[in-house]
N, C-alpha and C positions, 0 to 999 in steps of 0.2 A: 389802722388804712385812714388817707386823708384822701375827700371827694370836693374835686371845685367845681362850684356852677357857672357859667357863666349866662349872665338870663337877665333880660329887660325888667325882668318884672321877680325880683329877687324874693319881696315881702310874699309871693306867694305859698312857699316852702316855711311861713313860719309855724303855721298851727304843726306842718305836715315835722318837723323833726323835734316837735315837743310831744308825741303821740307815740307807744307801745313801741316796737325796736325797735324802729332806728333811736328814741331815745335812750331806753335802755342800752344801746352801743354807744351814743355818745355820750353818758354819764359812765359806764363802765371802761374807758379808755380804747374802745376797740375801732372806732370811730371819731373823726373830728370832719367837719361841713364849713368849707370856707364860700363865700358868695362873693362875686366878683358882678358889683352891676357894672352891666353892659352901658346905661348911658352916662356914666362918669368918663367914658371917654369918646362921647362925642364929641362932634365938629362947633364951632363955630356960639354965638349968644345962646342959642337953645339947641346946644347939645346934641344936632343930628347926628344921629347912627344908621341911616337909610337914604338911597336916592332916591329917581326914577332910573330904569332901566337903560341903559344903550341901545338903541334898535328899535326904540317905544313899546309898549305893550302895559299893561295896567297893573298896576298896586306897585309898589316900592320894593328896592330890594336891600341887604344890610350891607355896609361896606366892610370891604377885606381889610382897610385900613385900624379900623375900629374894632370891628373881633379881634385884628391880630395885638392889639392891645391891650383887650383885655384878656384874653387870652396866657399873655406874658405876663400882666402883672401877677395873675394868680396863679402863679407858679414864682413867682421872685421869689417869695421864703425858702421852697424848698426845691428850685429847679424843675430842668423839662419832666414833665407827667407823661403818661399815656392819654393822648387825647382825642375823643370821642367827641365827632358829629349826630346832633340826634336830626335826622331826615327823613322825611317818606320815604327817597331813594335811596336807605342802608338798605345791608345785611337786615334778617329779618330776626329779633333777639329774641335769643331760644336761653334754656336752662345753661348749656354748656358755657356759651359766651358769659352768663352773667359770673358763672366759677373762674371763667379766663380775670374778667374784671375785678374779684373777689382777694386774686391772689396776688394781685400788684400792691404796692406802698401807696402810689398816687396815682387819680385820675381822675381830670377834667373834662367835666361835660359841657357843651355848647348849646344851649337851647337857640334855635331860631325865631323868629316872629317875621309878619308880614307876606311877603312875595316867598321869603326866601333868602339864601347866603347867594354875595357872587361867588361867583364859580371858585375865584382862586381861594377861596378860605376852605376850598376842600385839599388843596395842598398843606396846609398849617395841621393836620389831624391825622391819625394812626389808623382810626375806622371811623366808618358810618352806620348808625345802627337805627334800624325802624323798627315800631311797637306791630306794624301791621302794614294791609293795606288799604288805610284810610287817611285821612288829613287832618290835623285837628289847628287850630289857632297858634301855638307855639310848642315848644320844647320842653316846657315845664312839665307835663303832667310824665311826655317819654322819661325824663328824667328824675322823677319820685320813684317812676315802679323798677330803674334801673338800682337806683341806690336800695329800696324796700328789699330788691333781692339781691343785691349783695349782703345786705347786711344778714339775710335770711343763713347765709351761708357761712358767718363768722361766726368761731368756736368760742362758746360760751354765752350767747344770744337769746337759741330758744332755750326753753324750759329742757325739751328731752332732745340732743342731739339724731338722735336715731328716727326723728321726724321727717328729717329730709332725705332721707335715706328711703323713704317706700313713699313720696310725694311722684305726682307726674312726672315726666320728664326726668328722672331720678338717674344715673349713670348704673346705681345701687339696682334699680328696678329694670333697669335695660332698657328706659326710654321708654316706656311705657306709659300708657295713662294709670292714672293709680284704681285699684281695685275699689268698691261698694263699701263700703262703713257702717256701722250701723251701734247705736246704742240705748238706753232705755226708755221708751218702756218695751217689751219685748213684744207686743200687740199695740196697731196702733190701725183705727177703721180696717179692719180685716187684711191688713197689710203686718205680716210677720216677720221676726229677725228669723234667717235660716237655721235650721236648724244646728249646722255644722261648726256655725261659731259660739255656737254654748257647750258643745262636745268638752271641750277641754284637750282634745286631738290637736294638737301643736301641726304635726305632718299635716295631717289631712286638712287644717285650718291654710297652713300655709301652700297646696298643691290646689286649693280653693280659690283663693286668694289670685293666684299668680294665674287659673284658666280665665278669673273672672277679668283681671285686667286685658288679657289677650284678646278674650270677647268683644270687650269695649273699645280697646282699640282699632282691632278690624271692624267695629260698627260705627267708631265717629271719627279714627284717623287714620283708615289705611296707608297714608302716605310714610307715617312713624315704621310703618313695616318693611318696609323696600330694601332690599340690600338684605335682611337677615335670615333671606332663605325661608323655608315651608319652617312655619312658626310651631 
């Protein structure tokens, strides 16, 4: 998989791509990442990529011509990719969306800054993604989140690929929150590991985990159970 990142600050990604599973995927050949500096597509002596908004208002808006040039340059080597605009106005990023992106050979992530994009930028992309109902200074952190989610779904990247099946929101787990996990010591400050987990009865353990996952989802994210009928 190749991921293009269009950003005003590609240097923010340097430690990210040199760490943990992302580095492992790059070294292993499952992932390549190309950074297209938006500033290189700026105009005039100062390479400006933004301008004041028509109609007035605070802040600066990224120019559509500069963004279009950067996207097309990023795709120049391999051709048209699946384009994603990272914006608070996008659809909420979920595990199923990560799986969809991870299945694509090439994805271009477009990171915003300032007061946002010229509205015409939206016509250049295939989808818009948001991490949630909050606003950041730019799209670089969301881009890192998207990349890491995709990387974890690539075959051979995780030490135990079954880990993905039992995580929160996984299709295998029915989209529920993950059940409680325990490890040594068996007792800590009066808090004990549930006896069933040390029983060796894998059938009972599986049933217990499913019940705890349902219970936790009802308490913390009841929205995940809508449309499932009576659990």
